[in-house]
Every structure is written in structure tokens, then in C-alpha cells.
N, C-alpha and C positions, 0 to 999 in steps of 0.2 A: 504494499499499499504505500510505502514511503516514496518510491519512483513516480507514483500516480500525483502524489501531493507536489513534488518538486517541479514535474511537467506543468501543473496547473497554475503554480507561483510563477514559472518563467512566462507562461502566456499572459499573465495577468501584468506581469512587468512589462513585456513587449507592447501589449495594448496600451498600456499607460504612457509608454515613450513614445508611441505613434500619436496618440490623441494629444498630449501636453504640449509640443511645440506648434502644432497647428492651431491650438486654442489661443496660444499666446501670441501668435503673428497675425491672427484674423482681424482685420480692421473692423471697426463698429462705428456707427454714426451716419451722418448725411453722405460722406465721401466714400462710404465702404465700397459702393459698387463702381466707383471711378477712380482707382489708385493710379491708372496713366494719367489722369489730369493734374494729379499732384506731383508727377514726376517721380512716383515710386515704381517699384517693381516687385510683382507678386513673389511669395516665398515659393520655394521649392514644393512642389507637391508632394504629399505623403502617401504612404501605400493605400491603395484603392482609390485614389482621385485620379481623374483623367488629366493628362499634362494639356495645358491650354497657352496659346500665346498672349500675353498681356502687351497692348500696345502702348508707345510712350511718345507723347507729342513732343517734337523738337524743331529746329530751324538748322539747316546743313550750315557749315562753316566752310568745309571744303569737301571734295572728293577726290580720293587717290585710287583710281582704277588699276594702275599697275601694282600696288600695293595691297588691293582688295581691302581698303579701309575707309570709313566715313569719320569726318571730323564733326562732332557735335558737343556744343558748351565747351570748346576748347581741348576735347577729349578724342583721342584717336581710337575708333572702335572697329575691329575687323569683322569682315563677312565673311560667310562660308560660301567660296565661289561655286562649290557643287550644288548648294540648296538655295542660294539667294534668289528671291522672287521680288521683283519691283513692280507695283501696281499703279496705273494712273486710270482714272476714269473706269475702274474695274477691268482694265485689259493690262495684259502682261507688257512692259516696254523695255525691261532691261536696265542695267546699271548705267549705261550710256545717256539716259534720260536725266541723270541726277545732275544737279546744279547749286552752286552757293546760292544761300539765302532762301532756299525752297523750303516751305513749311511741309513736314513729314510727319508719319506716325510710323515707328520701327517696332520690331519685336526680336527680342533674343531668342537664341535656340534654347528648348526646354532642357533642364537639368542643371547640375551645380558645377559642371567641370569649367575651369578657368584656363584662359580668358574666355569669357561668352562671346559667341559671335552672333552677329546679326543675321537672320534668314527671311527675314520679311520687311519691306518699305512700302508704305503706301504714300504716294505723293498727294498732297492736298491742294486745292486751288489757291 
């Protein structure tokens, strides 16, 4: 009976660990549904949650196609050349359509690996 009790305790601790961080990082209040408008990035999903892309509003400072990076707020952010999608008016246009001073929304690849790379850019009007 002792191994069964140990297994139950281990399952309980694992469940508490999975729930704890998610509850601590979940925003509440009127801005909870719009973390991208606050300039924030959603926490990494916990086990059982679907991975979603969180769009972040920004203005492009510079585009370096040869280095596969975008400069936003003075910070160079790489994109994944194999996965990057650039959309304008709901159409795929490619990175060649990006220009400084354009208003965009962008999303990092899901996960926690560093450095995080951009996989989606939506050009706004």
C-alpha cells in the first residue's frame, strides 16, 4: 500500500505545480483579454493548454532581411526564415513588404526556447 500512497502524493504535487504558475501569471481585470495592447507577452502554456500566438503591437524601426531580423523599440528580434509569415490585408506578402515606420502586430514562436523568434507579422494600415 505504501507505493500507492507515494504515487498519489507525487501526482498531487505535480498537479499543484502545473496549476500554481499558471494561476500566478494569469492577468485579471479589464485588460486581461488584451495583453498585446499592454505590450506584454503571454506566459508559456502549461500542460493541457493549446499553444496560441499572442500578437504584440509595434512600429518597425528597421528591417534587416539579410540577417533575418526586425528592429522594434530599438531591439533586434530575429525571425524564423523557414516559418515567417507576413500578412497584409489578409494576404501573404513576404518580408520584402516590410518597411521602417510601418505599424505591425507580431507574434513570437510558441515555447520557451531562447532567443525567441518571430513567426508572424501582420502589417496594419
